[in-house]
PyMOL Python script that loads the backbone (N, CA, C, O; Angstrom):
from pymol import cmd

cmd.read_pdbstr("""\
ATOM      1  N   TYR A   1     -36.510  11.989 -29.663  1.00  0.00           N
ATOM      2  CA  TYR A   1     -35.355  10.773 -29.159  1.00  0.00           C
ATOM      3  C   TYR A   1     -36.243  10.765 -27.558  1.00  0.00           C
ATOM      4  O   TYR A   1     -36.524  11.907 -27.197  1.00  0.00           O
ATOM      5  N   LEU A   2     -36.708   9.632 -26.575  1.00  0.00           N
ATOM      6  CA  LEU A   2     -36.646   9.366 -25.230  1.00  0.00           C
ATOM      7  C   LEU A   2     -36.134   8.161 -25.068  1.00  0.00           C
ATOM      8  O   LEU A   2     -36.418   7.019 -25.428  1.00  0.00           O
ATOM      9  N   THR A   3     -34.986   8.886 -24.195  1.00  0.00           N
ATOM     10  CA  THR A   3     -33.960   8.043 -22.848  1.00  0.00           C
ATOM     11  C   THR A   3     -35.134   7.589 -21.719  1.00  0.00           C
ATOM     12  O   THR A   3     -36.351   7.749 -21.628  1.00  0.00           O
ATOM     13  N   LEU A   4     -34.118   6.952 -20.933  1.00  0.00           N
ATOM     14  CA  LEU A   4     -35.001   6.106 -20.194  1.00  0.00           C
ATOM     15  C   LEU A   4     -33.619   6.515 -19.219  1.00  0.00           C
ATOM     16  O   LEU A   4     -32.429   6.245 -19.386  1.00  0.00           O
ATOM     17  N   ALA A   5     -34.407   7.375 -18.009  1.00  0.00           N
ATOM     18  CA  ALA A   5     -33.263   7.575 -17.037  1.00  0.00           C
ATOM     19  C   ALA A   5     -32.973   6.962 -15.536  1.00  0.00           C
ATOM     20  O   ALA A   5     -33.734   7.046 -14.572  1.00  0.00           O
ATOM     21  N   PHE A   6     -31.715   6.341 -15.579  1.00  0.00           N
ATOM     22  CA  PHE A   6     -31.792   5.511 -14.841  1.00  0.00           C
ATOM     23  C   PHE A   6     -30.982   5.825 -13.680  1.00  0.00           C
ATOM     24  O   PHE A   6     -30.022   6.456 -14.122  1.00  0.00           O
ATOM     25  N   PRO A   7     -30.842   5.675 -12.046  1.00  0.00           N
ATOM     26  CA  PRO A   7     -29.948   7.019 -11.340  1.00  0.00           C
ATOM     27  C   PRO A   7     -28.399   5.664 -11.408  1.00  0.00           C
ATOM     28  O   PRO A   7     -27.992   4.518 -11.600  1.00  0.00           O
ATOM     29  N   ARG A   8     -28.197   6.844 -11.116  1.00  0.00           N
ATOM     30  CA  ARG A   8     -26.237   6.441 -11.188  1.00  0.00           C
ATOM     31  C   ARG A   8     -26.351   5.318  -9.885  1.00  0.00           C
ATOM     32  O   ARG A   8     -27.210   5.504  -9.023  1.00  0.00           O
ATOM     33  N   ILE A   9     -25.508   4.252  -9.817  1.00  0.00           N
ATOM     34  CA  ILE A   9     -25.543   3.680  -8.334  1.00  0.00           C
ATOM     35  C   ILE A   9     -23.781   3.451  -8.577  1.00  0.00           C
ATOM     36  O   ILE A   9     -23.217   3.036  -9.590  1.00  0.00           O
ATOM     37  N   PRO A  10     -23.301   3.796  -7.530  1.00  0.00           N
ATOM     38  CA  PRO A  10     -21.645   4.334  -7.273  1.00  0.00           C
ATOM     39  C   PRO A  10     -21.239   2.704  -7.663  1.00  0.00           C
ATOM     40  O   PRO A  10     -20.718   2.369  -8.727  1.00  0.00           O
ATOM     41  N   GLY A  11     -21.598   1.800  -6.565  1.00  0.00           N
ATOM     42  CA  GLY A  11     -21.077   0.367  -6.362  1.00  0.00           C
ATOM     43  C   GLY A  11     -21.525  -0.496  -8.276  1.00  0.00           C
ATOM     44  O   GLY A  11     -20.928  -1.303  -8.989  1.00  0.00           O
ATOM     45  N   LEU A  12     -22.679   0.173  -8.387  1.00  0.00           N
ATOM     46  CA  LEU A  12     -22.366  -0.820  -9.958  1.00  0.00           C
ATOM     47  C   LEU A  12     -21.326  -0.908 -11.014  1.00  0.00           C
ATOM     48  O   LEU A  12     -20.983  -1.921 -11.624  1.00  0.00           O
ATOM     49  N   SER A  13     -20.834   0.418 -11.151  1.00  0.00           N
ATOM     50  CA  SER A  13     -19.437   0.138 -12.354  1.00  0.00           C
ATOM     51  C   SER A  13     -18.700  -0.291 -11.432  1.00  0.00           C
ATOM     52  O   SER A  13     -17.670  -0.036 -12.057  1.00  0.00           O
ATOM     53  N   ALA A  14     -18.308  -0.733 -10.460  1.00  0.00           N
ATOM     54  CA  ALA A  14     -17.037  -1.740  -9.991  1.00  0.00           C
ATOM     55  C   ALA A  14     -17.574  -2.563 -10.262  1.00  0.00           C
ATOM     56  O   ALA A  14     -17.186  -2.644 -11.428  1.00  0.00           O
ATOM     57  N   LEU A  15     -18.282  -3.409 -10.134  1.00  0.00           N
ATOM     58  CA  LEU A  15     -18.673  -4.543 -10.485  1.00  0.00           C
ATOM     59  C   LEU A  15     -18.246  -5.014 -12.521  1.00  0.00           C
ATOM     60  O   LEU A  15     -17.880  -6.105 -12.960  1.00  0.00           O
ATOM     61  N   ARG A  16     -18.501  -3.670 -13.317  1.00  0.00           N
ATOM     62  CA  ARG A  16     -17.254  -4.160 -14.567  1.00  0.00           C
ATOM     63  C   ARG A  16     -16.117  -4.825 -14.320  1.00  0.00           C
ATOM     64  O   ARG A  16     -15.766  -5.763 -15.035  1.00  0.00           O
ATOM     65  N   ALA A  17     -15.468  -4.438 -13.352  1.00  0.00           N
ATOM     66  CA  ALA A  17     -14.478  -5.013 -13.149  1.00  0.00           C
ATOM     67  C   ALA A  17     -14.494  -6.317 -13.239  1.00  0.00           C
ATOM     68  O   ALA A  17     -13.622  -6.721 -14.009  1.00  0.00           O
ATOM     69  N   PHE A  18     -15.262  -7.309 -12.668  1.00  0.00           N
ATOM     70  CA  PHE A  18     -15.601  -8.801 -12.717  1.00  0.00           C
ATOM     71  C   PHE A  18     -15.769  -9.073 -13.834  1.00  0.00           C
ATOM     72  O   PHE A  18     -16.560 -10.017 -13.853  1.00  0.00           O
ATOM     73  N   ARG A  19     -15.343  -8.661 -15.305  1.00  0.00           N
ATOM     74  CA  ARG A  19     -16.053  -9.236 -16.100  1.00  0.00           C
ATOM     75  C   ARG A  19     -14.580 -10.130 -16.605  1.00  0.00           C
ATOM     76  O   ARG A  19     -14.392 -11.235 -17.112  1.00  0.00           O
ATOM     77  N   ALA A  20     -13.497  -8.747 -16.065  1.00  0.00           N
ATOM     78  CA  ALA A  20     -11.942  -9.412 -16.411  1.00  0.00           C
ATOM     79  C   ALA A  20     -11.961 -10.961 -15.524  1.00  0.00           C
ATOM     80  O   ALA A  20     -10.955 -11.668 -15.571  1.00  0.00           O
ATOM     81  N   LEU A  21     -12.798 -11.262 -14.980  1.00  0.00           N
ATOM     82  CA  LEU A  21     -12.272 -12.477 -14.197  1.00  0.00           C
ATOM     83  C   LEU A  21     -13.002 -13.582 -14.976  1.00  0.00           C
ATOM     84  O   LEU A  21     -12.922 -14.723 -14.522  1.00  0.00           O
ATOM     85  N   LYS A  22     -13.968 -13.290 -16.517  1.00  0.00           N
ATOM     86  CA  LYS A  22     -14.534 -14.593 -17.094  1.00  0.00           C
ATOM     87  C   LYS A  22     -13.341 -14.816 -18.131  1.00  0.00           C
ATOM     88  O   LYS A  22     -13.584 -15.647 -19.007  1.00  0.00           O
ATOM     89  N   MET A  23     -12.273 -14.291 -18.162  1.00  0.00           N
ATOM     90  CA  MET A  23     -11.163 -14.553 -18.827  1.00  0.00           C
ATOM     91  C   MET A  23     -10.076 -15.733 -18.737  1.00  0.00           C
ATOM     92  O   MET A  23      -9.351 -16.255 -19.584  1.00  0.00           O
ATOM     93  N   ILE A  24     -10.368 -16.046 -16.600  1.00  0.00           N
ATOM     94  CA  ILE A  24      -9.432 -16.528 -16.435  1.00  0.00           C
ATOM     95  C   ILE A  24      -9.862 -18.119 -16.513  1.00  0.00           C
ATOM     96  O   ILE A  24      -9.129 -19.099 -16.382  1.00  0.00           O
ATOM     97  N   ALA A  25     -11.568 -18.055 -16.818  1.00  0.00           N
ATOM     98  CA  ALA A  25     -12.070 -19.352 -17.389  1.00  0.00           C
ATOM     99  C   ALA A  25     -11.849 -19.824 -18.376  1.00  0.00           C
ATOM    100  O   ALA A  25     -12.023 -21.036 -18.506  1.00  0.00           O
ATOM    101  N   ILE A  26     -11.228 -18.776 -19.792  1.00  0.00           N
ATOM    102  CA  ILE A  26     -11.508 -19.398 -20.990  1.00  0.00           C
ATOM    103  C   ILE A  26      -9.707 -19.445 -21.236  1.00  0.00           C
ATOM    104  O   ILE A  26      -9.338 -19.940 -22.301  1.00  0.00           O
ATOM    105  N   LEU A  27      -8.635 -18.940 -20.269  1.00  0.00           N
ATOM    106  CA  LEU A  27      -7.295 -18.890 -20.805  1.00  0.00           C
ATOM    107  C   LEU A  27      -6.971 -19.867 -19.860  1.00  0.00           C
ATOM    108  O   LEU A  27      -7.154 -19.527 -18.691  1.00  0.00           O
ATOM    109  N   PRO A  28      -6.388 -21.380 -20.128  1.00  0.00           N
ATOM    110  CA  PRO A  28      -5.804 -21.983 -18.749  1.00  0.00           C
ATOM    111  C   PRO A  28      -4.570 -21.684 -18.494  1.00  0.00           C
ATOM    112  O   PRO A  28      -4.023 -22.182 -17.511  1.00  0.00           O
ATOM    113  N   GLY A  29      -4.145 -21.129 -19.027  1.00  0.00           N
ATOM    114  CA  GLY A  29      -2.551 -20.430 -18.693  1.00  0.00           C
ATOM    115  C   GLY A  29      -2.553 -19.447 -17.936  1.00  0.00           C
ATOM    116  O   GLY A  29      -1.973 -19.438 -16.850  1.00  0.00           O
ATOM    117  N   LEU A  30      -3.346 -18.282 -18.513  1.00  0.00           N
ATOM    118  CA  LEU A  30      -4.037 -17.421 -17.500  1.00  0.00           C
ATOM    119  C   LEU A  30      -4.609 -17.514 -15.769  1.00  0.00           C
ATOM    120  O   LEU A  30      -4.489 -16.702 -14.851  1.00  0.00           O
ATOM    121  N   LYS A  31      -5.348 -19.059 -15.834  1.00  0.00           N
ATOM    122  CA  LYS A  31      -5.828 -19.195 -14.762  1.00  0.00           C
ATOM    123  C   LYS A  31      -4.183 -19.956 -13.790  1.00  0.00           C
ATOM    124  O   LYS A  31      -3.902 -19.653 -12.631  1.00  0.00           O
ATOM    125  N   THR A  32      -3.413 -20.872 -14.616  1.00  0.00           N
ATOM    126  CA  THR A  32      -2.032 -20.890 -13.899  1.00  0.00           C
ATOM    127  C   THR A  32      -1.491 -19.881 -13.151  1.00  0.00           C
ATOM    128  O   THR A  32      -1.383 -19.921 -11.925  1.00  0.00           O
ATOM    129  N   ILE A  33      -1.094 -18.834 -13.967  1.00  0.00           N
ATOM    130  CA  ILE A  33      -0.795 -17.005 -13.643  1.00  0.00           C
ATOM    131  C   ILE A  33      -1.440 -16.594 -12.112  1.00  0.00           C
ATOM    132  O   ILE A  33      -0.995 -16.511 -10.967  1.00  0.00           O
ATOM    133  N   ILE A  34      -2.491 -16.429 -12.650  1.00  0.00           N
ATOM    134  CA  ILE A  34      -3.278 -16.409 -11.273  1.00  0.00           C
ATOM    135  C   ILE A  34      -3.051 -16.864  -9.922  1.00  0.00           C
ATOM    136  O   ILE A  34      -2.626 -16.432  -8.851  1.00  0.00           O
ATOM    137  N   GLY A  35      -3.552 -18.006 -10.471  1.00  0.00           N
ATOM    138  CA  GLY A  35      -3.022 -18.785  -9.363  1.00  0.00           C
ATOM    139  C   GLY A  35      -1.854 -18.788  -8.751  1.00  0.00           C
ATOM    140  O   GLY A  35      -1.909 -18.681  -7.526  1.00  0.00           O
ATOM    141  N   ALA A  36      -0.634 -18.896  -9.323  1.00  0.00           N
ATOM    142  CA  ALA A  36       1.391 -18.616  -8.719  1.00  0.00           C
ATOM    143  C   ALA A  36       0.820 -17.404  -8.173  1.00  0.00           C
ATOM    144  O   ALA A  36       0.773 -17.595  -6.958  1.00  0.00           O
ATOM    145  N   ILE A  37       0.184 -15.814  -8.542  1.00  0.00           N
ATOM    146  CA  ILE A  37       0.299 -14.542  -8.184  1.00  0.00           C
ATOM    147  C   ILE A  37      -0.466 -14.529  -6.771  1.00  0.00           C
ATOM    148  O   ILE A  37      -0.116 -13.680  -5.952  1.00  0.00           O
ATOM    149  N   PHE A  38      -1.563 -15.490  -6.423  1.00  0.00           N
ATOM    150  CA  PHE A  38      -2.293 -15.684  -5.081  1.00  0.00           C
ATOM    151  C   PHE A  38      -1.239 -16.232  -4.175  1.00  0.00           C
ATOM    152  O   PHE A  38      -0.821 -15.658  -3.169  1.00  0.00           O
ATOM    153  N   LYS A  39      -0.845 -17.403  -4.626  1.00  0.00           N
ATOM    154  CA  LYS A  39       0.126 -18.225  -3.533  1.00  0.00           C
ATOM    155  C   LYS A  39       1.570 -17.526  -3.162  1.00  0.00           C
ATOM    156  O   LYS A  39       2.153 -17.608  -2.081  1.00  0.00           O
ATOM    157  N   SER A  40       2.115 -16.615  -4.676  1.00  0.00           N
ATOM    158  CA  SER A  40       3.086 -15.689  -3.916  1.00  0.00           C
ATOM    159  C   SER A  40       2.576 -14.398  -3.146  1.00  0.00           C
ATOM    160  O   SER A  40       3.449 -13.698  -2.634  1.00  0.00           O
ATOM    161  N   ALA A  41       1.293 -14.024  -3.017  1.00  0.00           N
ATOM    162  CA  ALA A  41       1.411 -12.554  -2.553  1.00  0.00           C
ATOM    163  C   ALA A  41       0.842 -13.133  -0.608  1.00  0.00           C
ATOM    164  O   ALA A  41       0.623 -12.532   0.444  1.00  0.00           O
ATOM    165  N   ARG A  42       0.821 -14.627  -1.078  1.00  0.00           N
ATOM    166  CA  ARG A  42       0.249 -14.802   0.950  1.00  0.00           C
ATOM    167  C   ARG A  42       1.950 -14.493   1.172  1.00  0.00           C
ATOM    168  O   ARG A  42       2.237 -13.607   1.977  1.00  0.00           O
ATOM    169  N   LEU A  43       2.835 -15.069   0.610  1.00  0.00           N
ATOM    170  CA  LEU A  43       4.308 -15.345   0.967  1.00  0.00           C
ATOM    171  C   LEU A  43       4.966 -14.126   1.611  1.00  0.00           C
ATOM    172  O   LEU A  43       5.613 -13.820   2.612  1.00  0.00           O
ATOM    173  N   LEU A  44       4.489 -13.631   0.577  1.00  0.00           N
ATOM    174  CA  LEU A  44       4.976 -12.109   0.574  1.00  0.00           C
ATOM    175  C   LEU A  44       4.522 -11.061   1.741  1.00  0.00           C
ATOM    176  O   LEU A  44       5.132 -10.084   2.177  1.00  0.00           O
ATOM    177  N   MET A  45       2.934 -11.723   2.189  1.00  0.00           N
ATOM    178  CA  MET A  45       2.765 -10.431   3.016  1.00  0.00           C
ATOM    179  C   MET A  45       3.094 -11.339   4.284  1.00  0.00           C
ATOM    180  O   MET A  45       2.776 -10.748   5.316  1.00  0.00           O
ATOM    181  N   GLU A  46       3.543 -12.385   4.470  1.00  0.00           N
ATOM    182  CA  GLU A  46       4.696 -13.098   5.762  1.00  0.00           C
ATOM    183  C   GLU A  46       5.876 -12.403   5.790  1.00  0.00           C
ATOM    184  O   GLU A  46       6.287 -11.912   6.841  1.00  0.00           O
ATOM    185  N   VAL A  47       6.667 -12.273   4.397  1.00  0.00           N
ATOM    186  CA  VAL A  47       7.665 -11.463   4.282  1.00  0.00           C
ATOM    187  C   VAL A  47       7.649 -10.069   5.195  1.00  0.00           C
ATOM    188  O   VAL A  47       8.297  -9.681   6.166  1.00  0.00           O
ATOM    189  N   LEU A  48       6.302  -9.380   4.179  1.00  0.00           N
ATOM    190  CA  LEU A  48       6.604  -8.236   4.788  1.00  0.00           C
ATOM    191  C   LEU A  48       6.039  -7.912   6.133  1.00  0.00           C
ATOM    192  O   LEU A  48       6.006  -6.747   6.532  1.00  0.00           O
ATOM    193  N   LEU A  49       5.594  -8.912   6.841  1.00  0.00           N
ATOM    194  CA  LEU A  49       5.421  -8.992   8.595  1.00  0.00           C
ATOM    195  C   LEU A  49       6.972  -9.060   8.644  1.00  0.00           C
ATOM    196  O   LEU A  49       7.356  -7.898   8.779  1.00  0.00           O
ATOM    197  N   LEU A  50       7.623  -9.579   8.614  1.00  0.00           N
ATOM    198  CA  LEU A  50       8.421 -10.346   9.371  1.00  0.00           C
ATOM    199  C   LEU A  50       9.411  -8.865   9.052  1.00  0.00           C
ATOM    200  O   LEU A  50       9.923  -8.235   9.978  1.00  0.00           O
ATOM    201  N   MET A  51       9.490  -8.655   8.283  1.00  0.00           N
ATOM    202  CA  MET A  51      10.241  -6.852   7.839  1.00  0.00           C
ATOM    203  C   MET A  51       9.830  -5.928   9.089  1.00  0.00           C
ATOM    204  O   MET A  51      10.629  -5.457   9.898  1.00  0.00           O
ATOM    205  N   MET A  52       8.525  -5.765   9.098  1.00  0.00           N
ATOM    206  CA  MET A  52       7.550  -4.918   9.867  1.00  0.00           C
ATOM    207  C   MET A  52       8.079  -4.920  10.776  1.00  0.00           C
ATOM    208  O   MET A  52       8.448  -3.882  11.326  1.00  0.00           O
ATOM    209  N   PHE A  53       8.321  -6.267  11.298  1.00  0.00           N
ATOM    210  CA  PHE A  53       8.645  -6.389  12.966  1.00  0.00           C
ATOM    211  C   PHE A  53      10.214  -5.715  12.963  1.00  0.00           C
ATOM    212  O   PHE A  53      10.545  -4.583  13.315  1.00  0.00           O
ATOM    213  N   VAL A  54      10.755  -6.427  12.626  1.00  0.00           N
ATOM    214  CA  VAL A  54      12.184  -6.296  12.217  1.00  0.00           C
ATOM    215  C   VAL A  54      12.936  -4.792  12.186  1.00  0.00           C
ATOM    216  O   VAL A  54      14.105  -4.523  12.463  1.00  0.00           O
ATOM    217  N   LEU A  55      11.891  -3.945  11.767  1.00  0.00           N
ATOM    218  CA  LEU A  55      12.161  -2.411  11.904  1.00  0.00           C
ATOM    219  C   LEU A  55      11.587  -2.255  13.041  1.00  0.00           C
ATOM    220  O   LEU A  55      12.154  -1.397  13.718  1.00  0.00           O
ATOM    221  N   LEU A  56      10.698  -2.729  13.530  1.00  0.00           N
ATOM    222  CA  LEU A  56       9.998  -2.178  14.958  1.00  0.00           C
ATOM    223  C   LEU A  56      11.144  -2.023  15.454  1.00  0.00           C
ATOM    224  O   LEU A  56      11.683  -0.917  15.504  1.00  0.00           O
ATOM    225  N   ILE A  57      11.890  -3.520  16.060  1.00  0.00           N
ATOM    226  CA  ILE A  57      12.764  -3.949  16.838  1.00  0.00           C
ATOM    227  C   ILE A  57      14.234  -2.768  16.707  1.00  0.00           C
ATOM    228  O   ILE A  57      14.911  -2.155  17.533  1.00  0.00           O
ATOM    229  N   ILE A  58      14.229  -2.889  15.196  1.00  0.00           N
ATOM    230  CA  ILE A  58      15.482  -1.670  15.494  1.00  0.00           C
ATOM    231  C   ILE A  58      14.805   0.013  15.702  1.00  0.00           C
ATOM    232  O   ILE A  58      15.507   0.838  16.285  1.00  0.00           O
ATOM    233  N   ALA A  59      13.744   0.321  15.303  1.00  0.00           N
ATOM    234  CA  ALA A  59      13.367   1.682  15.731  1.00  0.00           C
ATOM    235  C   ALA A  59      13.175   1.784  17.430  1.00  0.00           C
ATOM    236  O   ALA A  59      13.406   2.813  18.064  1.00  0.00           O
ATOM    237  N   LEU A  60      12.770   0.682  17.942  1.00  0.00           N
ATOM    238  CA  LEU A  60      12.896   0.869  19.628  1.00  0.00           C
ATOM    239  C   LEU A  60      14.471   1.075  19.608  1.00  0.00           C
ATOM    240  O   LEU A  60      14.927   2.174  19.923  1.00  0.00           O
ATOM    241  N   PHE A  61      15.244   0.108  19.267  1.00  0.00           N
ATOM    242  CA  PHE A  61      16.591   0.193  19.753  1.00  0.00           C
ATOM    243  C   PHE A  61      17.028   1.449  19.591  1.00  0.00           C
ATOM    244  O   PHE A  61      17.620   1.991  20.524  1.00  0.00           O
ATOM    245  N   GLY A  62      16.759   2.290  18.082  1.00  0.00           N
ATOM    246  CA  GLY A  62      17.460   3.419  18.275  1.00  0.00           C
ATOM    247  C   GLY A  62      16.921   4.688  19.167  1.00  0.00           C
ATOM    248  O   GLY A  62      17.543   5.687  19.530  1.00  0.00           O
ATOM    249  N   LEU A  63      15.696   4.352  19.374  1.00  0.00           N
ATOM    250  CA  LEU A  63      15.007   5.521  20.516  1.00  0.00           C
ATOM    251  C   LEU A  63      15.698   5.124  21.919  1.00  0.00           C
ATOM    252  O   LEU A  63      15.648   5.942  22.838  1.00  0.00           O
ATOM    253  N   GLN A  64      16.309   3.943  22.090  1.00  0.00           N
ATOM    254  CA  GLN A  64      16.891   4.042  23.711  1.00  0.00           C
ATOM    255  C   GLN A  64      18.395   4.356  23.342  1.00  0.00           C
ATOM    256  O   GLN A  64      19.119   4.631  24.299  1.00  0.00           O
ATOM    257  N   ILE A  65      18.947   4.351  22.116  1.00  0.00           N
ATOM    258  CA  ILE A  65      19.997   4.694  21.826  1.00  0.00           C
ATOM    259  C   ILE A  65      20.150   6.396  22.159  1.00  0.00           C
ATOM    260  O   ILE A  65      20.829   6.943  23.028  1.00  0.00           O
ATOM    261  N   PHE A  66      19.018   7.151  20.855  1.00  0.00           N
ATOM    262  CA  PHE A  66      19.049   8.300  21.004  1.00  0.00           C
ATOM    263  C   PHE A  66      18.482   9.528  21.750  1.00  0.00           C
ATOM    264  O   PHE A  66      18.540  10.671  21.296  1.00  0.00           O
ATOM    265  N   LYS A  67      17.856   9.145  23.094  1.00  0.00           N
ATOM    266  CA  LYS A  67      16.621   9.533  23.956  1.00  0.00           C
ATOM    267  C   LYS A  67      17.238  10.630  24.657  1.00  0.00           C
ATOM    268  O   LYS A  67      17.913  10.689  25.685  1.00  0.00           O
ATOM    269  N   GLY A  68      16.643  11.861  23.455  1.00  0.00           N
ATOM    270  CA  GLY A  68      16.792  12.941  24.485  1.00  0.00           C
ATOM    271  C   GLY A  68      17.978  13.521  23.793  1.00  0.00           C
ATOM    272  O   GLY A  68      17.962  14.269  24.770  1.00  0.00           O
ATOM    273  N   ASP A  69      19.145  13.979  22.967  1.00  0.00           N
ATOM    274  CA  ASP A  69      20.363  13.678  22.906  1.00  0.00           C
ATOM    275  C   ASP A  69      20.499  14.598  21.642  1.00  0.00           C
ATOM    276  O   ASP A  69      21.481  15.340  21.638  1.00  0.00           O
ATOM    277  N   ILE A  70      19.795  14.641  20.754  1.00  0.00           N
ATOM    278  CA  ILE A  70      19.680  15.396  19.666  1.00  0.00           C
ATOM    279  C   ILE A  70      18.201  16.400  19.552  1.00  0.00           C
ATOM    280  O   ILE A  70      17.632  16.742  18.516  1.00  0.00           O
ATOM    281  N   THR A  71      17.839  16.708  20.902  1.00  0.00           N
ATOM    282  CA  THR A  71      16.186  17.508  21.198  1.00  0.00           C
ATOM    283  C   THR A  71      16.605  19.099  20.731  1.00  0.00           C
ATOM    284  O   THR A  71      15.718  19.840  20.308  1.00  0.00           O
ATOM    285  N   TYR A  72      17.764  19.486  20.818  1.00  0.00           N
ATOM    286  CA  TYR A  72      17.498  20.696  20.220  1.00  0.00           C
ATOM    287  C   TYR A  72      18.871  20.999  19.122  1.00  0.00           C
ATOM    288  O   TYR A  72      19.642  21.953  19.233  1.00  0.00           O
ATOM    289  N   GLU A  73      18.924  20.089  18.221  1.00  0.00           N
ATOM    290  CA  GLU A  73      19.868  19.934  17.347  1.00  0.00           C
ATOM    291  C   GLU A  73      19.166  20.584  15.494  1.00  0.00           C
ATOM    292  O   GLU A  73      19.639  20.400  14.373  1.00  0.00           O
ATOM    293  N   THR A  74      18.218  21.158  15.835  1.00  0.00           N
ATOM    294  CA  THR A  74      17.301  21.397  14.444  1.00  0.00           C
ATOM    295  C   THR A  74      18.076  22.813  14.246  1.00  0.00           C
ATOM    296  O   THR A  74      18.836  23.436  14.988  1.00  0.00           O
ATOM    297  N   LEU A  75      17.576  23.066  12.947  1.00  0.00           N
ATOM    298  CA  LEU A  75      18.110  24.582  12.378  1.00  0.00           C
ATOM    299  C   LEU A  75      16.771  24.913  11.943  1.00  0.00           C
ATOM    300  O   LEU A  75      15.872  24.356  11.314  1.00  0.00           O
ATOM    301  N   TRP A  76      17.065  26.553  12.779  1.00  0.00           N
ATOM    302  CA  TRP A  76      15.595  27.566  11.713  1.00  0.00           C
ATOM    303  C   TRP A  76      16.047  27.790  10.631  1.00  0.00           C
ATOM    304  O   TRP A  76      17.254  27.617  10.465  1.00  0.00           O
ATOM    305  N   LEU A  77      15.192  28.263   9.512  1.00  0.00           N
ATOM    306  CA  LEU A  77      15.366  28.746   8.643  1.00  0.00           C
ATOM    307  C   LEU A  77      15.764  30.567   8.655  1.00  0.00           C
ATOM    308  O   LEU A  77      16.450  31.191   7.846  1.00  0.00           O
ATOM    309  N   ASP A  78      15.053  31.058   9.868  1.00  0.00           N
ATOM    310  CA  ASP A  78      15.914  32.756  10.319  1.00  0.00           C
ATOM    311  C   ASP A  78      17.443  32.175  10.785  1.00  0.00           C
ATOM    312  O   ASP A  78      18.529  32.673  10.489  1.00  0.00           O
ATOM    313  N   ARG A  79      17.219  31.121  11.501  1.00  0.00           N
ATOM    314  CA  ARG A  79      18.931  31.393  11.885  1.00  0.00           C
ATOM    315  C   ARG A  79      19.860  31.099  10.322  1.00  0.00           C
ATOM    316  O   ARG A  79      20.652  31.979   9.985  1.00  0.00           O
ATOM    317  N   VAL A  80      19.730  30.035   9.565  1.00  0.00           N
ATOM    318  CA  VAL A  80      20.269  29.736   8.872  1.00  0.00           C
ATOM    319  C   VAL A  80      20.430  31.039   7.822  1.00  0.00           C
ATOM    320  O   VAL A  80      21.593  31.282   7.497  1.00  0.00           O
ATOM    321  N   VAL A  81      19.347  31.931   7.238  1.00  0.00           N
ATOM    322  CA  VAL A  81      19.725  33.185   6.230  1.00  0.00           C
ATOM    323  C   VAL A  81      19.783  34.067   6.969  1.00  0.00           C
ATOM    324  O   VAL A  81      20.122  35.063   6.330  1.00  0.00           O
ATOM    325  N   GLY A  82      19.614  34.339   8.208  1.00  0.00           N
ATOM    326  CA  GLY A  82      19.735  35.361   8.755  1.00  0.00           C
ATOM    327  C   GLY A  82      18.374  36.331   8.936  1.00  0.00           C
ATOM    328  O   GLY A  82      18.454  37.546   9.121  1.00  0.00           O
ATOM    329  N   LEU A  83      17.155  35.612   8.852  1.00  0.00           N
ATOM    330  CA  LEU A  83      15.966  36.584   8.677  1.00  0.00           C
ATOM    331  C   LEU A  83      15.619  37.165   9.660  1.00  0.00           C
ATOM    332  O   LEU A  83      14.691  37.966   9.541  1.00  0.00           O
ATOM    333  N   ALA A  84      16.422  36.905  11.348  1.00  0.00           N
ATOM    334  CA  ALA A  84      15.599  37.365  12.620  1.00  0.00           C
ATOM    335  C   ALA A  84      16.610  38.558  12.805  1.00  0.00           C
ATOM    336  O   ALA A  84      16.465  39.350  13.736  1.00  0.00           O
TER     337      ALA A  84
END
""", "prot")
cmd.dss("prot")
cmd.show_as("cartoon", "prot")
cmd.util.cbc("prot")
cmd.orient("prot")
């Protein structure tokens, strides 16, 4: 019983995922679905970018409102439980 030993190449197993791309060419309905997903992904990225910008503005506004007001408002476990 003799086998050939080939070195394992890490990136080579990742190429196996491209086998599924052949199915897109075979099934026309799947091609339509994949195309719609890619078109909507671009639009969703724009919405995500807008949401992150709005969140940044809200975070900066919150920092200006509460700057330094809640510095010493933390509860330590030893004070709550009485371990001190």
